[in-house]
N, C-alpha and C positions, 0 to 999 in steps of 0.2 A: 158196161161194167159187169164183170162176172160175179155170180153169187158165191159168197164164201160158205163152205159147208159148215154144218154144226159140229162142234166138238162134244164128245161124251165125257170129257174131263174138264174141270174148271181151269182156266188159265192160272189162277192163283196156286193151284196144286202143282202145275207144271213149273211155275216160277219158283216155288219152294224147292222142288227137285233140282232146278238149275242152281239155286243158291247153295244148297247142301252139297251138290256135286262139285261146285267150284271151291267150296270150303274144304272138302275132302281132298281135292287135287292140290290145293294150296298147302295143306298140312303135310301131304305126302312129299311135296317138293321141299318143304322146310326140314322134314325128317331126313330126306336124302342128303341135303346139304350138311346137316348136323352130323350125320353118320360119316360123311366124307371127311369132316373136319376132325372128328375124334371118335375113333372106333370103340373107346371105352365108355361112351355115354350110354345111359339106359335108353331103351327104345321108347319113342314117343307113342303113346297109345291113343292120342286124340284122333289120328287118322282112322284107326280101327273103329273107334267110337262113332265117328261121323259116318263111315261106311255102313256100320251096323244100324244106325238111326235111319239112314237113307234106304237101306234094304228093307227095314221094318215098315217104313212109310209106303214104299212101293208094293210090298206084299199085302198091306192093308187096303189097297185100292180094290175096287170091285173089278170083275173081269173086263167089262166094257172100258173102264178107265185104263187098265193095263194095256189092252189092245190099242186104244187111242194113243197111249204114250209111246208104244213101239212104232206105230205108224208115224207119229210126229218125228221120232228120231230118224226114221228112214226118209221122211220128207225133207228134213233139215240137212241130211247128208247128200241129198240130190238124187235119191232113188225114184223120184217122181215129182209131180207138181200138184197144185190144188185141183187141176182138172182130173188127175188120176187118184184123188183122195180115196174114193170108194174102193178102188182096186188095192191101194196100200192097206186100208183097213181090213179088207177081205183077206189079204195075204197074212197080215198080222193075226187075224182071227184063226186062220188055219194053223199058223205056227205057234199059237199060244200054248204055254205049258206052265208048270209050277216053278220054272227057273227064270221067269221074266226079270226079277230084280237083279239076279246075278248077271244076266245077259246085258241089261242096261248099264249097270254099274261098271262092268268090265269093258264097256265100249269107250275107247279113247275119244275125247272131245264131245262127250255126251251133252254137256251144258251148252256148248256152241251149237250143236245140231238142234237141240230143243228150242233154243232161243231163235235160231234162224227160221225154224218151222213156225213158231208163233208170230214172227214178223209177217209171214205170208198170210196169217189169219188176222192181221191188223193189230196185233198185241205187242207191246214193247215192255221189256224188263224195266226200263227207266220209269215208265208209268206205274208199274207195280211197286217199285222202290219208294216212290213218292207217297204211297199210301201207308207205308210202315211207320 
């Protein structure tokens, strides 16, 4: 059995980001449907609020946590595996800048990628939801 690398971000923080990302995507889809149904309807600002809250949360993470989050996203989308975790983290560290939140939020399927990555670390979103 291979040794699972340590994360420098708590799974709870990642699960919060997954939940907020899904909420933001859901509100965006509802807004798109409402806009298609009636062009005279006022714009729904809940999607912007969710994205703003998510962006603020990610910006509030320390640098190590932001780097781990980017590496997790890459892991989840298949850019590597647990055996290459150190390499993914090193590349995320080299690429780190002050636009991490925008980069992550702008990534389609962010929640799915993060959830997939955490399953490789033996963590499940369902286990997290049970504790709420």
